[in-house]
C-alpha positions in Angstrom: 0.0 0.0 0.0 1.5 3.3 -1.0 2.6 5.7 1.7 5.2 8.4 2.2 6.7 10.3 5.1 8.1 13.7 5.8 9.9 14.9 9.0 9.3 18.5 9.9 11.8 20.6 11.8 11.1 23.5 14.1 8.8 26.1 12.7 10.3 29.4 11.6 9.2 32.5 13.6 7.7 30.0 16.1 7.2 32.4 19.0 5.7 35.1 16.8 2.9 33.0 15.4 2.3 30.5 18.2 -0.1 32.8 20.1 -2.2 33.4 17.0 -2.4 29.7 16.3 -3.3 28.9 19.9 -6.1 31.5 19.8 -7.4 30.0 16.5 -7.6 26.5 18.0 -9.1 27.9 21.2 -11.8 29.7 19.2 -12.6 26.4 17.4 -12.9 24.5 20.7 -15.2 27.0 22.3 -17.4 28.1 19.4 -21.0 27.2 19.9 -21.8 24.5 22.5 -19.1 23.1 24.9 -17.1 20.7 22.8 -17.4 18.0 25.5 -21.2 17.8 24.9 -21.4 18.6 21.2 -21.4 14.8 20.3 -24.0 13.8 22.9 -27.0 13.8 20.4 -24.8 12.2 17.7 -23.6 9.1 19.5 -25.8 6.6 17.7 -24.8 7.8 14.2 -21.1 7.9 15.4 -21.2 4.3 16.5 -22.9 3.0 13.4 -21.4 5.1 10.6 -17.9 6.5 11.5 -15.1 4.9 9.5 -12.3 2.9 11.1 -8.6 3.1 10.3 -6.7 1.0 7.7 -4.7 -2.1 8.7 -1.6 -0.4 7.2 -1.8 2.3 9.8 -1.9 -0.2 12.7 1.0 -2.0 11.1 2.9 1.2 11.0 2.4 1.8 14.7 3.6 -1.7 15.4 6.6 -1.9 13.1 7.8 1.7 13.0 6.6 3.6 16.0 7.2 0.8 18.5 3.8 -0.4 19.8 4.1 -4.0 21.1 2.5 -6.5 23.4 4.1 -4.8 26.4 2.8 -1.3 25.6 0.4 0.7 27.7 -1.6 3.2 25.6 -3.7 6.2 26.5 -6.2 6.8 23.7 -7.2 10.4 24.3 -10.6 11.6 23.1 -11.4 8.0 22.5 -15.0 8.6 21.5 -16.8 5.3 21.0 -13.5 3.4 21.1 -12.8 2.8 17.4 -9.1 3.1 17.6 -8.9 1.7 21.2 -10.4 -1.6 20.0 -8.1 -1.8 16.9 -5.1 -1.4 19.2 -6.2 -3.8 21.9 -5.1 -7.1 20.3 -1.6 -5.7 19.9 -0.8 -4.0 23.2 -0.9 -4.8 26.9 -3.4 -2.2 28.0 -5.5 0.7 26.5 -6.9 3.5 28.6 -9.7 5.0 26.5 -9.9 8.5 27.9 -13.1 10.4 26.9 -14.8 13.4 28.5 -18.4 12.8 27.1 -20.5 10.5 29.2 -22.6 9.2 26.3 -19.5 8.5 24.3 -18.0 6.6 27.3 -21.1 4.4 27.6 -20.9 3.7 23.9 -17.2 2.9 24.1 -17.8 0.5 27.1 -20.4 -1.4 25.0 -18.3 -1.4 21.8 -15.2 -2.6 23.7 -16.8 -5.0 26.1 -15.1 -8.0 24.5 -11.6 -6.4 24.9 -10.7 -7.0 28.6 -7.5 -4.9 28.3 -9.4 -1.7 27.5 -10.4 0.5 30.4 -12.8 3.4 29.7 -11.7 6.5 31.7 -13.5 9.7 32.4 -11.0 12.4 31.5 -9.7 14.9 28.9 -6.5 15.7 27.1 -5.8 18.4 29.7 -6.7 16.2 32.7 -6.6 12.5 31.9 -6.8 11.2 35.4 -4.0 8.8 34.7 -0.9 8.3 36.9 2.4 10.0 36.1 4.6 8.0 33.9 1.9 5.5 33.3 1.9 5.1 29.5 4.3 4.2 26.7 2.2 5.9 23.9 -0.6 8.4 23.5 -3.0 8.3 20.6 -5.6 10.8 19.5 -7.9 9.9 16.6 -10.0 12.7 15.1 -9.6 14.6 18.3 -6.5 16.8 18.6 -8.2 19.8 17.1 -10.3 20.0 20.3 -7.4 20.0 22.7 -5.8 23.0 24.4 -2.3 22.6 23.1 -0.3 24.1 26.0 -2.3 22.2 28.7 -2.5 18.9 26.9 1.3 19.0 26.2 2.0 19.4 29.9 -0.4 16.5 30.7 1.1 14.3 28.0 4.6 14.9 29.3 3.4 14.0 32.8 1.7 10.7 31.9 4.3 9.4 29.3 7.2 7.3 30.2 10.7 8.6 29.1 10.9 8.3 25.3 7.2 7.8 24.9 5.5 9.1 21.8 2.2 10.8 20.8 0.4 9.6 17.7 -2.3 11.8 16.1 -4.4 10.5 13.3 -7.3 11.7 11.1 -9.3 10.3 8.2 -9.3 13.2 5.8 -11.5 13.4 2.7 -10.1 14.2 -0.7 -11.9 17.3 -1.9 -10.2 17.4 -5.3 -12.3 14.6 -6.9 -15.6 15.6 -8.6 -17.7 13.8 -6.0 -15.4 14.9 -3.1 -15.6 18.5 -4.2 -19.4 18.5 -4.5 -19.7 16.8 -1.1 -17.4 19.4 0.4 -19.5 22.2 -1.1 -22.6 20.7 0.5 -20.9 20.6 3.9 -19.6 24.2 3.6 -23.1 25.5 2.6 -24.9 23.8 5.5 -22.5 23.4 8.4 -21.6 26.8 9.9 -18.9 25.5 12.3 -17.1 23.4 9.7 -13.3 24.1 9.6 -12.3 21.5 7.0 -12.1 17.7 6.7 -10.1 16.4 9.7 -10.8 19.5 11.8 -8.3 21.5 9.8 -5.6 18.8 10.3 -3.5 20.1 7.4 -2.5 23.1 9.4 1.0 22.2 10.6 1.8 24.8 13.2 -0.2 23.1 16.0 1.9 20.0 15.6 5.1 22.1 15.8 3.7 23.5 19.1 2.9 20.1 20.5 5.9 17.9 19.5 9.4 18.2 21.0 11.5 20.7 19.1 8.7 21.0 16.6 9.7 17.7 15.0 7.4 14.8 14.1 7.0 12.1 11.4 4.1 12.4 9.0 2.7 9.4 7.1 -0.3 8.9 4.8 -2.3 5.7 4.2 -5.1 5.4 1.5 -8.4 4.6 3.1 -11.1 5.1 0.4 -14.6 4.2 1.3 -17.5 2.9 -0.9 -20.7 3.6 1.0 -24.5 3.4 0.5 -26.9 6.2 0.9 -27.8 5.4 4.5 -24.1 5.4 5.5 -23.5 8.7 3.6 -26.3 10.4 5.5 -25.4 8.8 8.9 -21.7 9.6 8.6 -22.6 13.2 7.6 -24.9 13.6 10.6 -22.3 12.1 13.0 -20.0 15.1 12.6 -19.9 17.8 15.2 -20.8 20.5 12.7 -23.8 18.9 10.9 -27.2 20.4 11.4 -29.5 18.3 13.5 -33.2 17.5 13.1 -35.2 20.6 13.8 -32.6 23.0 12.4 -33.7 25.1 9.4 -30.9 23.7 7.3 -31.6 20.1 8.1 -34.1 19.2 5.3 -32.1 20.9 2.6 -28.9 19.2 3.9 -30.4 15.8 3.6 -31.9 16.6 0.1 -28.5 17.7 -1.2 -26.8 14.5 0.2 -29.4 12.4 -1.6 -28.8 14.3 -4.8 -25.0 14.0 -4.7 -25.3 10.3 -3.9 -27.7 9.7 -6.9 -25.3 11.6 -9.1 -22.1 9.6 -8.3 -23.2 6.3 -7.0 -22.5 3.1 -9.0 -24.2 -0.2 -8.1 -25.7 1.4 -5.0 -22.3 2.7 -3.6 -20.6 6.1 -3.8 -16.9 6.5 -3.3 -15.5 8.9 -0.7 -11.9 9.2 -1.4 -10.1 9.4 1.9 -6.6 9.4 3.3 -5.6 8.5 6.8 -3.0 11.1 8.0 -0.7 10.3 10.9 1.6 12.5 13.0 3.9 10.9 15.5 6.8 12.1 17.8 7.9 12.8 21.3 6.6 15.8 23.3 
């Protein structure tokens, strides 16, 4: 499976722009409802329709990053436990740290057959874990909600010496015809939308988080072929989507149906997606 890597050095003019970036991320975290609660009414769709992560990404964590059967992992912002469960067969223990109560209940149910997963009430800024307790920290589709300065201090506290942080997103390709049209629908109807992957392409937050601004970047193809129900359910599972009762909701659903009918073949529409990984010490 094709993949490539880049290693980024320390950002130029770091101090001059760090404050601006921190303010932007803080604004994103606090815009609208409290981000801890913003997924509460979306849990059912999240559980059923959110995509997983490709086998090649898990293989990368094991072969290149250093995850193994002796590793203890803190999966921060674990949500319903998608990544936690993928990791569980390969490591000693996973602490699935999640601030939202409904998400924690969903994670406990989803991961009930994995005895080495413990669902923990906590956040990136206050995990509730002991100091020096973990070998690795993961955050899937979540880092853009974190306070960078506070979470960095917390990560440094709970990691063992030499431990690493691994951030990952599934990011849609918006350059294909169907991807561009879907992106247009999202931007028209979702006022809090900041880009696929929560704006994960912006590199400065990673330079602020990782030690000396250095991290390893990898990409893994993860295209999806989905039916109409999954397209709608996935779209409604996002934090920015209109909910039933919103003025934009009927038009949003109608546009999703239209784009599906336009591009679907044999009852499936392709969402071209890339899994993007950022890993390094903090």
